[in-house]
N, C-alpha and C positions, 0 to 999 in steps of 0.2 A: 639525486642522490640515490642511492640505492637500498632499497625499502627491505625492512627482515622481512622474511618466508613467514607466512602464517599457520598452526600445525592446525589442521581440520581432520578430522577423527570417524573411524570408520566411514570408510569410500569401499564401493565393493566395483566390481569386472572381472571378469572372464572369472566368478564365482571364489573371488579371493577378496578377502578384506582385507585394506591397509589404512592405515594415517598418510598421508600427505602434504606438503609443506608448499603452501602457491603463494605466488607473487603477483600480488593487481597490476596492469599497467594502466594508474589512474590516468595519463597523460592519453593513452589510447580512450579512454572512457569520455575524455572532456573535452577531445577535436571529433570524436562522433555526436558530442551534443551537442558542438556549438554550430556543425553539418546540418544535423537535422536526422542522423541515419541513427540507422540502431544493427540489429543482427543480421547477417546474411547468411539467407534461408536455402539459396537456391543449389542443389549439391552440380549442375554445370559451372557456373560460376566460381563457386568454392576453387571445383578442379581446377579451372584455369588461372586460376588469381595464386594458387598453389604454384602453379609452374614458373611464376616472375619471383625474382627478387623484388626485396622491400629499396622501393627510393633509389631503386635503378632504373634509368630508360634502357628500353630492349623495344629494338627495330623488329616490328611481326606486324604484315600487314593483316594478314586473316586475323589477331588475335586482336590489331586494332581494328578490325572493322565488327568482330565480336562483342567488342564495349561500347559499344554504341549505347549509348541512353544510360548506361550508368551513371550514380551520383560519382561529381568530380570527386567530390572527398572517398569515394570506393578505389579509385582508378582514370590515371591523368592522360588526356590523349594528344599529343602532340597534335598542331596544325598542319605536320607533314605527308599527314595519312600513313605514317606505318609507326609510328614512336609512344611505346604505354609506360607509363610507370606507377605500376603498383602502391599504393598509401597504406591499405588496411593492415590492419597488424591485428594480430593475437591480443586479445584482454586479457589474458590470463595465463599465467606459465607456470609449468608444476618442478619445482626444484631437486626435489627426493619423494619416496615413497618410504615407508617401514612398515616393517611387518613384526608382532610379539613372537616369541618362540616359547611353549614349557618348555621345560626338561623332555626331552627324548621326544621332541618334536621338528627340533632345528631343522635338522634334513630337508623334510615336506614344509617347513618353512622356505629356506632357500629357492628349492625346486618353485614355489607358490610365488614371491613373489618377482621372481626372475623371468614370467611373462610379461612384466611391466620393461622387459627390455629396450623396444620399439617408441616409448614414451620418457624414459629419466630415469636418474640416478635410485640404486635399486637396495634398502639393506633391510638386515634380518636383525633385531632385536633379541640376543639371547638372556636367558635367567641365571646361568651359571657362567663363571671365568673358565672352566675345562669344558672346550668342546671336542669331539671325539675328531679320526684328523677328516674322516668321510666328510662329514661336513665342510669342517677348514676346504678341503681337496674342492668338492662341488662346487663351494663359494667361488672360489677362486677361477673356474672353467664358467660360470655361469655370470661372473663381474658383479655381485652380488658383496656388497658392505657387509661387515658386521661389526656389531656395536654389543661391548657389554653391558651387563644388570647399571653398572652406574655410568652407562653411555662414553663410557673411555673407546675409540675406537681399536678394533682389536686386526683387520680387515679393511683398506681401505676399497670404496666402489668405483665402480667405472663407472665412466660417460655412456649412456646410451649407445647403443649399436648401432641406431640408425633413429634418423626423423622420420616413423611411419605416419604418414596421414589418411589412416582408411574413418574405416566404419568406428572399430574400437576406440581409433587414438579422438575422435569428435564426441562419441558416447562418454571419454571418458571426463573431456572439457567440462560437457553438458554436466556431470554428476559431479566433477569437484569444484565447478563454477555454482552450480547450487547450495552443495553444501559451505560452499566458504561465506555466501551473500545469507546464506539462516546464521551463521557463527555470526557475523560481521554484528545481521539485524539484532543477535542479544546481547554483545557485549560491548559495542560501540567501538571500534578499534580503533578508528580515526579522529574522536574528538567526538566532542557533545551532540548529542541529534539535532540537525536544523541545520548543520554548518555541511560537513565532510566527513559527517558521523554516521552509525551503524544503517536506520534506514537510506541512507544516500546511499552505502554503499552497497546494500543488499537488491537494492533498484537497480543500477546499473552494473552489478555482476551477471544479472542474467536477460536483464534489458537487454547488452548490448555481445550475447553470447552468440557465435558463430556454431552453425552446427544448420545440416542441410534436415529441410522439413522432412519431417516422417521417416526420419534415418534413425529411428530406434534400431535395437539390435540386443538383439539377448545377454545378456550376463549378470 
């Protein structure tokens, strides 16, 4: 069953503050917990894993050799000396980000939220129904969706321009996951505390976040 995304307020990246709609992959959390693995923080390992599709065997003797010693829950090495299968998945995904714009600041808001084009869909939430043509044109060019004051879709958002996996992407995942964990810890979105409730989600969200160790970037 597809979980509804959770709104997480006030996440800053690249000097821009947005709200994010995130979905936690609880199956991946449980899989890692059962296997006894937590976050992957080795930059070289992450880079290599990101070259591999998920759950699809790839024949590459070099990668097979490089993956020696890795936990079976991270990558599976076949006995042929060449085939490897990546098992690790991202524990959290961002479906949308939104930025609210005061009257007269719509163009700047569109330009700001367009910086997230490599991560997810982008939306600008307008404060009035009538928008200047230049704002709508800029939004179309940048692939930024526009929402009216009541949440009505004025202009649909385009999919991410690409799926960037770089220092900014890792930093975004760390900040959005930490914020989501904090939110869940306060309100217990998944049920009573002590089962799959707030403290459980907060602990797992941060514990299983893959991010290169020491990979903090300004922003």
